[in-house]
C-alpha positions in Angstrom: 113.7 95.8 116.2 115.3 99.2 116.3 116.9 99.9 112.6 115.8 98.2 109.5 118.4 98.4 106.4 116.5 98.5 103.1 118.3 97.6 100.0 116.6 97.9 96.8 117.7 95.5 94.3 117.4 95.3 90.5 119.9 92.8 88.7 122.6 93.6 91.1 124.1 89.8 91.0 127.4 91.3 90.4 127.8 93.7 93.6 125.2 92.6 95.8 127.3 89.8 97.6 129.6 92.8 98.3 127.4 94.7 99.8 125.8 92.2 102.2 129.2 91.3 103.1 130.1 94.9 104.1 126.9 94.7 106.3 127.8 91.3 107.5 131.3 92.5 108.9 129.7 95.7 110.8 131.3 97.1 113.9 128.6 97.5 116.5 129.0 99.3 119.9 125.4 99.9 120.9 123.3 97.6 118.7 122.8 93.7 119.3 122.6 91.7 116.2 118.6 91.1 117.2 118.1 95.2 117.3 118.4 95.0 113.3 117.8 93.7 110.1 118.3 93.7 106.2 115.9 93.8 103.8 116.4 93.0 100.3 113.7 94.1 98.1 113.8 92.3 94.3 112.5 94.8 92.2 111.8 92.2 89.2 115.8 91.1 88.8 116.1 88.6 85.9 119.5 87.4 87.1 121.2 85.8 89.7 120.2 88.6 92.5 117.8 86.5 94.4 120.5 83.4 94.9 123.2 85.8 95.7 121.0 87.2 98.5 120.0 83.6 99.7 123.5 82.7 100.1 123.5 85.1 103.1 121.0 83.7 105.2 123.1 81.7 107.3 125.5 84.8 107.7 122.8 87.3 108.6 120.3 86.0 111.1 117.4 88.7 110.5 118.1 89.0 106.4 114.6 89.5 104.7 114.0 89.0 101.0 110.9 90.4 99.6 109.4 91.1 96.2 108.6 93.9 94.7 107.8 92.7 91.5 104.2 94.1 90.9 105.7 97.5 89.7 109.0 98.5 88.7 111.0 101.4 90.0 113.4 102.4 93.0 110.6 104.3 94.9 108.3 100.9 94.9 111.1 98.8 95.6 112.0 100.9 98.6 108.3 101.5 99.9 107.8 97.7 99.9 110.9 97.0 101.9 109.4 99.8 104.2 106.2 97.9 104.6 108.0 94.9 105.3 110.3 96.5 107.6 109.8 95.9 111.7 112.3 98.6 112.9 111.7 101.9 114.3 114.2 103.1 112.4 114.5 102.9 108.2 118.3 103.1 106.5 118.1 103.1 102.9 121.2 101.9 100.5 121.9 100.4 97.4 122.8 96.9 96.0 125.6 98.1 94.0 127.3 100.5 96.6 129.5 99.5 99.8 128.5 100.7 103.5 131.7 101.7 105.7 132.1 99.3 108.6 130.4 101.7 110.8 127.5 102.7 108.9 124.7 101.0 110.9 125.6 102.0 114.0 126.3 105.7 112.6 122.8 105.7 111.3 121.2 104.3 114.4 123.0 106.8 116.2 121.9 109.7 114.5 118.2 108.5 114.2 118.5 108.2 117.7 118.2 112.2 117.9 117.0 113.2 114.9 114.2 112.1 112.6 115.5 112.6 109.1 119.3 112.2 108.1 121.7 111.6 105.1 124.9 109.8 104.7 128.4 110.9 103.8 129.3 110.0 100.2 132.7 108.6 99.2 133.5 108.4 95.6 137.2 107.5 96.1 137.3 103.9 97.1 135.4 102.1 94.6 136.2 104.2 91.4 139.9 105.6 91.8 139.2 109.0 91.9 141.8 111.3 93.4 139.3 113.8 94.9 135.4 113.0 95.4 134.4 112.8 99.2 131.5 114.6 100.3 132.9 117.3 102.8 130.0 119.6 103.0 126.5 119.5 103.8 124.6 117.6 101.3 123.1 118.7 98.2 121.6 122.0 97.0 119.6 123.9 94.4 120.0 127.4 93.5 118.2 129.6 94.5 118.7 128.5 97.6 115.6 126.0 99.1 115.6 123.1 101.1 118.7 120.4 101.0 118.4 117.1 99.4 120.3 113.7 100.2 120.8 110.6 97.8 118.4 107.7 98.3 121.2 105.5 98.5 122.1 106.8 102.0 119.1 108.0 103.5 117.2 107.4 107.0 114.3 108.2 108.4 111.9 107.0 111.4 109.4 104.8 110.1 106.7 106.8 111.5 107.9 110.0 109.6 108.4 107.7 106.3 104.3 106.2 106.8 103.0 110.0 107.5 104.3 111.5 104.3 103.2 108.5 102.2 106.7 107.2 101.2 108.4 107.7 98.1 106.4 109.1 95.3 106.2 105.9 92.8 104.9 108.2 90.1 108.5 110.0 89.8 111.1 107.3 88.1 114.2 109.9 88.7 115.2 112.3 91.2 112.5 110.5 93.7 115.2 111.0 96.4 115.1 114.5 96.2 111.1 114.5 95.9 111.1 112.9 99.1 113.8 115.3 100.7 111.7 118.4 100.3 108.4 116.6 101.3 109.7 115.0 104.4 111.4 118.8 105.3 108.1 120.4 104.3 106.3 118.1 106.8 108.5 120.0 109.6 111.4 117.6 110.1 115.1 119.0 109.1 117.4 117.0 107.1 120.7 116.2 109.3 123.7 115.4 107.9 126.3 112.6 109.5 129.7 112.9 108.4 130.2 109.4 110.1 127.8 107.7 108.2 129.7 106.8 104.7 129.0 104.9 102.2 131.5 104.2 99.0 129.5 105.0 96.2 130.3 102.9 92.8 130.2 104.6 89.3 129.3 102.5 86.6 127.8 104.3 83.8 129.4 105.1 80.5 129.7 108.5 79.0 126.8 107.7 77.0 124.7 106.2 79.7 125.7 109.3 81.9 124.1 111.7 79.2 121.0 109.4 79.0 120.6 109.4 82.9 121.0 112.8 83.3 118.7 113.9 80.4 116.1 111.6 82.4 116.9 113.4 85.7 116.5 116.7 84.3 113.4 116.0 82.6 111.6 115.6 86.1 113.4 118.4 88.1 110.9 121.0 86.5 108.2 118.9 87.9 109.6 118.7 91.2 110.3 122.5 91.2 106.6 123.2 90.3 105.3 121.2 93.2 107.5 123.3 95.7 107.0 126.6 94.5 104.2 127.3 97.1 106.5 126.0 99.6 109.0 128.8 99.0 111.3 127.6 96.2 112.0 130.6 93.9 113.5 131.1 90.6 116.4 132.9 89.4 116.5 135.8 86.9 116.2 134.4 82.9 119.4 136.5 83.0 121.3 134.0 84.8 120.0 131.0 83.3 120.7 132.2 79.7 124.1 133.0 80.8 124.4 129.4 82.2 123.6 127.6 78.9 125.9 129.9 76.8 128.3 128.8 79.4 127.6 125.4 79.0 127.7 125.6 74.8 131.3 127.1 75.4 132.4 124.2 77.4 131.1 121.8 75.1 132.9 123.2 72.4 135.9 123.7 73.9 135.8 120.1 75.0 135.0 119.3 71.3 138.3 121.0 70.2 140.3 119.1 72.6 138.7 115.8 71.6 137.6 115.2 75.3 134.0 115.8 74.9 133.3 113.0 77.4 133.7 115.4 80.6 130.8 117.3 79.2 128.1 114.6 78.4 126.6 114.5 81.8 126.2 118.3 81.7 124.7 118.4 78.3 122.3 115.8 79.0 121.3 117.7 82.1 120.6 120.9 79.6 119.0 119.4 76.9 116.4 117.0 79.7 115.7 120.3 81.4 114.5 122.0 78.3 112.2 118.8 77.4 111.2 118.6 81.0 110.2 122.5 81.0 108.0 122.0 78.0 106.8 118.5 79.1 105.7 119.9 82.9 104.8 123.3 81.5 107.1 124.6 84.3 110.2 127.0 83.8 111.7 126.8 87.4 115.1 128.7 86.5 116.5 126.6 89.3 120.1 125.3 89.1 121.3 121.8 90.8 124.6 122.5 92.7 126.9 119.5 94.0 128.2 119.9 97.5 131.1 117.4 96.7 134.6 118.7 97.6 136.5 119.7 94.6 133.8 118.5 92.0 134.8 117.8 88.5 131.4 118.8 87.5 128.7 121.5 88.2 126.6 118.6 89.1 126.5 116.0 91.4 127.2 112.5 91.2 124.4 110.2 90.8 122.6 110.0 94.1 121.0 106.7 93.3 123.1 103.6 92.1 120.0 101.6 91.6 118.5 104.2 89.1 122.0 103.9 87.2 122.3 100.1 87.3 118.5 100.2 85.8 119.7 102.6 83.1 122.3 100.1 81.5 118.9 97.9 80.5 117.0 100.5 79.2 
């Protein structure tokens, strides 16, 4: 087996069929049907996700459904899928996004030459956005450190995944960022694959976006603390103060216009960042930056739709 596609799944009955259909209709040139498999790693779903997945057994010869029901979390679901996988390469995507018709082939080609790769995200097709295609290279933090990729579109050699110990299951949010850093610190560069396109679905309301951003930001100082010895640096206190003052100014302006919704994600991030600094006793003074062209937010869109869907039920 050459490549295994791993899909963590939690209550994705409404969208899983669309993703599996997209994978069924892949355009293949180098790969044969027997060269790849699809693994749905169910993480305590209580809806009809399993029934939906089982409907594809006849259409996908190498479809595997495994149970990751002993622990909640996307990191655990991906790790269980990786343990079941038979492929030399692992490609991760989510149950509520849609891969482009050449995604599997593009990921396979890239992994044939590189050990760690990241897809390109399209935010237009499923969300009606005027702009939102990731055209530059991955996602950054400032001061500049290692780049990171969203877990809903990364690929890695199975041997590398095992060598680094998989995703950290103790990190409930931003686990893809921590994984990206850890793989790169181990000596594997992260390679961007513009041909491997994933259409990302946005489903969170403004209130859920605030809550999600807060949760991500609470763990961001912990991740920064872990990688300080690997070269992650701090920016100045003055710059951080200016950043927060800028946020307050934007929130006030949005409030006066009656358009507070666009600011809620950023506001949630700032609040969660403060909580995380206190909880983890770390003041990193590090900013998360977006690599999306013409981004409407200073932060990237959610990198993990799986986490976004789970947040709706919490």
